N, C-alpha and C positions, 0 to 999 in steps of 0.2 A: 431353507432360503435357496433362490434359485439366484446362480454366480453370475449368472448374465446380468441381472442387473445391479450387480453392486459397484458402489461408486470407488473410481481410481483415482488418486491422489499421487501426486508427483510432486519432491523435493524444488524449490525453485527459490531464485532471487528476485523479488519483483520490485516496483518502483510505489512507494506510497505517497498519496496526495492529501493533504489536508488544509482546509482555509478557516485560518484563524481572523480574527475582527477585522476582516477584508483582505487578509495578505496569505496568499499564496505558498505554502510549502512542500518542499517537494524533499521525499529522504529515498534515496537511491540505494539497492542491492540488500533490501531488508530480505531475511529468510520466510518463506511460507510454503504452506502447503497447496497444493494450488489441484481444483477437480480440474480432472481430464475432460470431462465432460462440460463442465457450466463455466469452469474460467475461474470461481469463486475462489477467493484466497484466505487461508484461514492461518491465524498467527499463534505463536506458543505464549504463554502469559509471560515469559521472560523477555521475550521480543516488544511485546506491547508496553511494558513498563521503560525498555529501552527507549522505545518513540515517544513515551510521555518524558524524560528527559531530555530528549533530543528537544523537542518542541518547547519545553517551557524551561530549558536548562540557558546559558551565557554562552556557550557554544558559536563559536565561528561556523559558519557557511561553509563548503569546500567552493562552492561558486555561486555566482547572480545570474539570472536567466532573466531575460521580458519574456512577456507572454502575450500574447494578442487573445481577446475576450469580444464574443460576438453572443446577444442575444438569442434566443429560439422565438422565432416568430411564425406562429402560421398564415 
């Protein structure tokens, strides 16, 4: 295998966003492995489970923000 084509990953804390029932949910400081080349984010199974618990639980958010939304039109 040619080492110059090997994918390189870095441990990082990322912001995870998801829209559920028209509501935007942002989770900050999520541990991830991030591709240095593409920026693609990979999450450990236990991290995904924690995200599901946060999104589906009764936990109060750390804060609430307002967002501006635009439609993409050609």
